[in-house]
BAMARMAR-353930 format. One record per residue (C-alpha): residue number from 1; residue in three letters; x, y, z. Coordinates in steps of 0.05 Angstrom, whole numbers. Layout:
<nodes>
node k->NUM; r->ALA; X->X; Y->Y; Z->Z;
...
</nodes>
This chain:
<nodes>
node k->1; r->MET; X->0; Y->-3; Z->0;
node k->2; r->THR; X->26; Y->68; Z->-18;
node k->3; r->LEU; X->30; Y->123; Z->36;
node k->4; r->GLU; X->27; Y->180; Z->-9;
node k->5; r->ALA; X->46; Y->247; Z->15;
node k->6; r->LEU; X->-1; Y->308; Z->20;
node k->7; r->SER; X->23; Y->380; Z->28;
node k->8; r->ALA; X->-7; Y->430; Z->67;
node k->9; r->GLU; X->-38; Y->461; Z->2;
node k->10; r->GLU; X->-71; Y->399; Z->-21;
node k->11; r->THR; X->-96; Y->389; Z->50;
node k->12; r->GLU; X->-122; Y->455; Z->55;
node k->13; r->ALA; X->-159; Y->446; Z->-15;
node k->14; r->LEU; X->-190; Y->383; Z->7;
node k->15; r->LEU; X->-218; Y->418; Z->68;
node k->16; r->ALA; X->-245; Y->470; Z->20;
node k->17; r->GLU; X->-279; Y->428; Z->-25;
node k->18; r->SER; X->-316; Y->388; Z->29;
node k->19; r->GLY; X->-338; Y->449; Z->62;
node k->20; r->ALA; X->-301; Y->429; Z->125;
node k->21; r->LEU; X->-287; Y->504; Z->140;
node k->22; r->ALA; X->-337; Y->546; Z->163;
node k->23; r->ARG; X->-335; Y->627; Z->180;
node k->24; r->GLY; X->-381; Y->652; Z->234;
node k->25; r->HIS; X->-379; Y->653; Z->312;
node k->26; r->PHE; X->-365; Y->592; Z->345;
node k->27; r->GLU; X->-358; Y->558; Z->417;
node k->28; r->LEU; X->-301; Y->511; Z->403;
node k->29; r->SER; X->-297; Y->439; Z->445;
node k->30; r->SER; X->-238; Y->468; Z->482;
node k->31; r->GLY; X->-288; Y->525; Z->503;
node k->32; r->ARG; X->-253; Y->582; Z->471;
node k->33; r->HIS; X->-290; Y->619; Z->421;
node k->34; r->SER; X->-271; Y->631; Z->348;
node k->35; r->SER; X->-291; Y->668; Z->278;
node k->36; r->ALA; X->-278; Y->597; Z->238;
node k->37; r->TYR; X->-291; Y->529; Z->255;
node k->38; r->VAL; X->-269; Y->467; Z->223;
node k->39; r->GLN; X->-314; Y->410; Z->221;
node k->40; r->CYS; X->-266; Y->347; Z->196;
node k->41; r->ALA; X->-327; Y->303; Z->195;
node k->42; r->LEU; X->-346; Y->338; Z->129;
node k->43; r->LEU; X->-279; Y->321; Z->101;
node k->44; r->LEU; X->-278; Y->252; Z->126;
node k->45; r->GLU; X->-350; Y->236; Z->102;
node k->46; r->ASP; X->-326; Y->216; Z->32;
node k->47; r->PRO; X->-290; Y->155; Z->44;
node k->48; r->ARG; X->-241; Y->162; Z->-9;
node k->49; r->ARG; X->-218; Y->233; Z->22;
node k->50; r->ALA; X->-217; Y->194; Z->86;
node k->51; r->ARG; X->-167; Y->148; Z->58;
node k->52; r->ARG; X->-120; Y->193; Z->24;
node k->53; r->VAL; X->-118; Y->239; Z->83;
node k->54; r->GLY; X->-108; Y->179; Z->132;
node k->55; r->ARG; X->-53; Y->149; Z->88;
node k->56; r->ALA; X->-18; Y->217; Z->86;
node k->57; r->LEU; X->-16; Y->223; Z->160;
node k->58; r->ALA; X->6; Y->147; Z->173;
node k->59; r->ARG; X->62; Y->171; Z->126;
node k->60; r->LEU; X->87; Y->221; Z->177;
node k->61; r->LEU; X->75; Y->172; Z->231;
node k->62; r->ALA; X->104; Y->105; Z->201;
node k->63; r->SER; X->177; Y->123; Z->225;
node k->64; r->LEU; X->162; Y->118; Z->294;
node k->65; r->ARG; X->135; Y->46; Z->281;
node k->66; r->PRO; X->72; Y->52; Z->326;
node k->67; r->GLN; X->41; Y->-16; Z->339;
node k->68; r->THR; X->-30; Y->17; Z->346;
node k->69; r->VAL; X->-65; Y->76; Z->336;
node k->70; r->VAL; X->-112; Y->109; Z->394;
node k->71; r->SER; X->-158; Y->165; Z->380;
node k->72; r->PRO; X->-202; Y->208; Z->430;
node k->73; r->ALA; X->-280; Y->196; Z->408;
node k->74; r->LEU; X->-315; Y->227; Z->370;
node k->75; r->GLY; X->-272; Y->280; Z->320;
node k->76; r->GLY; X->-216; Y->227; Z->317;
node k->77; r->VAL; X->-254; Y->161; Z->306;
node k->78; r->VAL; X->-253; Y->160; Z->230;
node k->79; r->ILE; X->-183; Y->193; Z->216;
node k->80; r->GLY; X->-155; Y->144; Z->270;
node k->81; r->HIS; X->-186; Y->87; Z->236;
node k->82; r->GLU; X->-154; Y->106; Z->168;
node k->83; r->VAL; X->-85; Y->116; Z->197;
node k->84; r->ALA; X->-88; Y->47; Z->229;
node k->85; r->GLU; X->-108; Y->15; Z->169;
node k->86; r->ALA; X->-55; Y->50; Z->132;
node k->87; r->LEU; X->-8; Y->33; Z->179;
node k->88; r->GLY; X->-29; Y->-41; Z->190;
node k->89; r->VAL; X->-36; Y->-37; Z->266;
node k->90; r->PRO; X->-101; Y->-41; Z->313;
node k->91; r->PHE; X->-144; Y->23; Z->320;
node k->92; r->ARG; X->-179; Y->33; Z->393;
node k->93; r->PHE; X->-210; Y->96; Z->416;
node k->94; r->ALA; X->-211; Y->129; Z->487;
node k->95; r->GLU; X->-278; Y->157; Z->502;
node k->96; r->ARG; X->-306; Y->206; Z->560;
node k->97; r->LYS; X->-347; Y->171; Z->617;
node k->98; r->ASP; X->-366; Y->222; Z->678;
node k->99; r->GLY; X->-319; Y->274; Z->648;
node k->100; r->VAL; X->-252; Y->220; Z->644;
node k->101; r->MET; X->-224; Y->198; Z->584;
node k->102; r->SER; X->-211; Y->126; Z->586;
node k->103; r->LEU; X->-210; Y->61; Z->538;
node k->104; r->ARG; X->-271; Y->21; Z->542;
node k->105; r->ARG; X->-310; Y->-27; Z->512;
node k->106; r->GLY; X->-263; Y->-90; Z->518;
node k->107; r->PHE; X->-197; Y->-54; Z->483;
node k->108; r->ARG; X->-130; Y->-73; Z->517;
node k->109; r->LEU; X->-66; Y->-47; Z->504;
node k->110; r->GLU; X->2; Y->-89; Z->521;
node k->111; r->PRO; X->56; Y->-65; Z->565;
node k->112; r->GLY; X->106; Y->-24; Z->523;
node k->113; r->GLU; X->61; Y->-25; Z->461;
node k->114; r->ARG; X->80; Y->35; Z->418;
node k->115; r->ALA; X->15; Y->80; Z->407;
node k->116; r->ALA; X->1; Y->134; Z->361;
node k->117; r->ILE; X->-50; Y->185; Z->387;
node k->118; r->VAL; X->-89; Y->210; Z->323;
node k->119; r->GLU; X->-135; Y->270; Z->324;
node k->120; r->ASP; X->-179; Y->312; Z->271;
node k->121; r->VAL; X->-164; Y->377; Z->293;
node k->122; r->VAL; X->-119; Y->406; Z->352;
node k->123; r->THR; X->-142; Y->469; Z->388;
node k->124; r->THR; X->-108; Y->465; Z->452;
node k->125; r->GLY; X->-84; Y->391; Z->455;
node k->126; r->GLY; X->-129; Y->376; Z->514;
node k->127; r->SER; X->-165; Y->314; Z->478;
node k->128; r->SER; X->-101; Y->284; Z->449;
node k->129; r->ARG; X->-69; Y->296; Z->521;
node k->130; r->GLU; X->-124; Y->258; Z->552;
node k->131; r->ALA; X->-127; Y->201; Z->503;
node k->132; r->ALA; X->-50; Y->196; Z->513;
node k->133; r->ALA; X->-55; Y->194; Z->589;
node k->134; r->ALA; X->-113; Y->139; Z->578;
node k->135; r->ALA; X->-69; Y->97; Z->529;
node k->136; r->GLY; X->-11; Y->109; Z->583;
node k->137; r->ALA; X->-48; Y->79; Z->642;
node k->138; r->MET; X->-64; Y->20; Z->611;
node k->139; r->GLY; X->18; Y->7; Z->599;
node k->140; r->ALA; X->24; Y->33; Z->527;
node k->141; r->LYS; X->85; Y->77; Z->507;
node k->142; r->VAL; X->55; Y->137; Z->468;
node k->143; r->VAL; X->106; Y->151; Z->408;
node k->144; r->ALA; X->75; Y->210; Z->371;
node k->145; r->VAL; X->10; Y->254; Z->366;
node k->146; r->GLY; X->-18; Y->261; Z->295;
node k->147; r->ALA; X->-73; Y->305; Z->265;
node k->148; r->ILE; X->-101; Y->331; Z->201;
node k->149; r->VAL; X->-104; Y->407; Z->229;
node k->150; r->ASP; X->-64; Y->439; Z->277;
node k->151; r->ARG; X->-104; Y->504; Z->291;
node k->152; r->SER; X->-73; Y->516; Z->367;
node k->153; r->GLY; X->-22; Y->576; Z->345;
node k->154; r->GLY; X->31; Y->534; Z->385;
node k->155; r->GLU; X->-8; Y->510; Z->442;
node k->156; r->GLY; X->-10; Y->441; Z->418;
node k->157; r->THR; X->44; Y->419; Z->452;
node k->158; r->PHE; X->60; Y->344; Z->469;
node k->159; r->ALA; X->120; Y->305; Z->502;
node k->160; r->VAL; X->122; Y->267; Z->437;
node k->161; r->PRO; X->137; Y->287; Z->365;
node k->162; r->PHE; X->75; Y->320; Z->337;
node k->163; r->PHE; X->58; Y->313; Z->257;
node k->164; r->ARG; X->0; Y->346; Z->222;
node k->165; r->LEU; X->-22; Y->360; Z->153;
node k->166; r->LEU; X->-37; Y->427; Z->159;
node k->167; r->ASP; X->-24; Y->489; Z->207;
node k->168; r->LEU; X->-86; Y->536; Z->202;
node k->169; r->GLU; X->-77; Y->599; Z->234;
node k->170; r->LEU; X->-149; Y->614; Z->261;
node k->171; r->PRO; X->-166; Y->666; Z->322;
node k->172; r->ALA; X->-193; Y->634; Z->386;
node k->173; r->TRP; X->-205; Y->674; Z->450;
node k->174; r->ARG; X->-230; Y->660; Z->520;
node k->175; r->PRO; X->-303; Y->678; Z->526;
node k->176; r->GLY; X->-290; Y->734; Z->566;
node k->177; r->GLU; X->-241; Y->757; Z->513;
node k->178; r->CYS; X->-281; Y->745; Z->447;
node k->179; r->PRO; X->-293; Y->809; Z->408;
node k->180; r->LEU; X->-351; Y->770; Z->371;
node k->181; r->CYS; X->-386; Y->774; Z->436;
node k->182; r->ALA; X->-366; Y->837; Z->460;
node k->183; r->GLU; X->-404; Y->858; Z->396;
node k->184; r->GLY; X->-470; Y->829; Z->419;
node k->185; r->GLY; X->-464; Y->757; Z->378;
node k->186; r->ARG; X->-475; Y->690; Z->406;
node k->187; r->ALA; X->-431; Y->634; Z->394;
node k->188; r->GLU; X->-459; Y->572; Z->356;
node k->189; r->LYS; X->-430; Y->496; Z->388;
node k->190; r->PRO; X->-420; Y->455; Z->325;
node k->191; r->GLY; X->-378; Y->410; Z->364;
node k->192; r->SER; X->-385; Y->336; Z->386;
node k->193; r->ARG; X->-389; Y->355; Z->461;
node k->194; r->VAL; X->-452; Y->397; Z->456;
node k->195; r->PRO; X->-492; Y->378; Z->516;
</nodes>
């Protein structure tokens, strides 16, 4: 199987053609507000695009020889599965129960198993760090984090190498500092953690 490269420009073009980049006033899953939102579910709804992006991200992660891919649910599930398929390794996902991210559903990790954490979009890196902690709690050795898009502006830092297909500079503010709120706007909550 070929793990093709995908440039940042090609990745951004895929986001644009799929309608995955929206403009407006949004509350992100991190709690921050932004004038733009990346909904990778729209990018990944086409299996051919999902496979292409997954293979490109797998190519970046392959040198670290992950033995499994672990993703935070819900946003990382499709891309994590595609990356795992491209690498030929098992896929597991972590999910929140009572506010704590853990691997459930019978998923097991072997002590020392090399895990890559794969996410769709990194805003602060919180979900990826939580998934890494859940994998580590089961004995895995987290060797890398990968994402389609890094919109953290440098906040998405990890103790392991971080690979992404696209760095996207989009504004994000704490709610009390949001200029869109100051203008009287109300933020939409398009993410997967909407109550």
